[in-house]
C-alpha positions as CSV (number, residue, x, y, z in Angstrom):
1,M,45.0,100.4,137.4
2,R,46.8,103.3,135.8
3,E,47.0,106.6,137.6
4,F,46.0,109.8,135.8
5,V,46.8,113.2,137.1
6,I,44.8,116.2,135.9
7,A,45.2,119.9,136.8
8,I,41.8,121.6,137.4
9,G,40.5,124.7,139.1
10,L,39.3,124.1,142.6
11,M,36.7,126.5,144.0
12,L,37.3,127.4,147.7
13,L,34.6,128.5,150.0
14,A,35.7,132.1,149.6
15,G,34.8,131.8,145.9
16,S,38.2,132.2,144.4
17,A,39.6,129.7,141.9
18,H,43.0,128.1,142.5
19,A,44.8,125.6,140.3
20,G,45.2,122.2,141.8
21,E,45.8,118.6,140.9
22,V,43.5,115.6,141.3
23,T,44.6,112.1,140.8
24,L,42.1,109.6,139.3
25,D,42.6,105.9,139.4
26,L,41.0,104.6,136.2
27,P,41.0,100.9,135.4
28,G,42.4,99.6,132.2
29,E,44.2,101.5,129.5
30,I,43.8,105.2,129.2
31,E,43.6,107.1,125.9
32,D,44.7,110.7,126.4
33,K,44.6,113.0,123.3
34,T,44.1,116.7,122.5
35,V,42.0,117.8,119.5
36,S,42.0,121.3,118.0
37,Y,38.7,122.7,116.8
38,A,38.2,125.8,114.6
39,C,35.0,127.5,115.9
40,E,32.7,129.8,113.9
41,G,33.4,133.4,114.8
42,G,35.5,132.4,117.7
43,P,38.9,131.1,118.9
44,V,40.4,127.7,118.2
45,M,39.4,125.4,121.1
46,N,41.8,122.7,122.2
47,V,39.9,119.9,123.9
48,R,41.7,117.2,125.8
49,Y,39.9,113.9,125.8
50,V,40.8,111.3,128.5
51,N,39.0,108.0,128.0
52,G,39.3,105.1,130.4
53,A,37.3,101.9,130.7
54,S,34.7,103.4,133.1
55,A,35.1,107.2,132.6
56,S,35.5,109.7,129.7
57,L,36.4,113.3,130.2
58,A,36.7,116.4,128.0
59,I,38.8,119.2,129.4
60,F,38.6,122.6,127.7
61,D,39.0,126.3,128.4
62,W,36.2,128.8,127.8
63,E,36.5,132.6,128.4
64,G,39.7,132.1,130.4
65,E,38.4,129.3,132.7
66,R,39.2,125.6,132.6
67,Y,36.3,123.1,132.7
68,V,36.3,119.4,133.1
69,A,33.2,117.6,131.7
70,S,32.3,113.9,132.0
71,A,30.6,111.9,129.3
72,A,26.8,111.4,129.8
73,I,24.1,109.4,128.0
74,S,23.6,110.7,124.5
75,G,21.4,109.7,121.5
76,S,24.3,110.3,119.1
77,G,27.8,111.4,119.5
78,V,29.3,111.9,122.9
79,R,27.8,114.5,125.2
80,Y,30.1,115.8,128.0
81,V,28.6,117.7,130.9
82,G,30.5,119.8,133.4
83,D,29.5,122.9,135.4
84,R,26.9,124.7,133.3
85,F,28.3,123.5,130.0
86,V,27.6,120.7,127.6
87,W,30.3,119.9,125.0
88,W,28.7,117.7,122.4
89,N,31.0,115.9,120.0
90,K,29.6,114.2,116.8
91,G,32.3,112.9,114.4
92,N,34.6,115.7,113.5
93,E,32.1,118.4,114.7
94,A,31.4,119.7,118.2
95,S,29.2,122.3,119.9
96,L,29.4,124.1,123.2
97,F,26.1,124.8,125.0
98,D,25.3,126.8,128.1
99,E,22.6,124.9,130.1
100,L,21.7,128.1,131.9
101,A,20.6,129.7,128.6
102,G,17.7,127.2,128.3
103,A,17.0,124.0,126.3
104,D,16.3,125.9,123.0
105,A,19.3,128.3,123.2
106,E,21.8,128.4,120.3
107,P,25.2,126.9,121.0
108,L,28.0,129.2,122.2
109,A,30.3,127.7,119.7
110,I,30.0,125.5,116.7
111,C,33.3,123.9,115.9
112,V,35.0,121.6,113.3
113,E,38.1,119.5,114.1
114,Q,41.2,120.8,112.4
């Protein structure tokens, strides 16, 4: 197994966010790459993808906060779910959705890989 260390925000009972590190033991080889996306009417999003044999993660910042999302079942592309967000990647395009906005809500960001 290869160890992978990731810095994420940890929420304490008091409700404040603090940076921390979590070590994940993922079996097999790990692919770790960062992809930049140009988003319509918004900032460039840099998304870090960490893919192992049994887990795939997307790590991204939105409105000054860092989110870690895990791959979930998808009809097409790769759908990453974390906190209230869904980051859906299909080919060189991706969209960010807020699940609290409802199933029919428009994406928060529509992005194309640079």
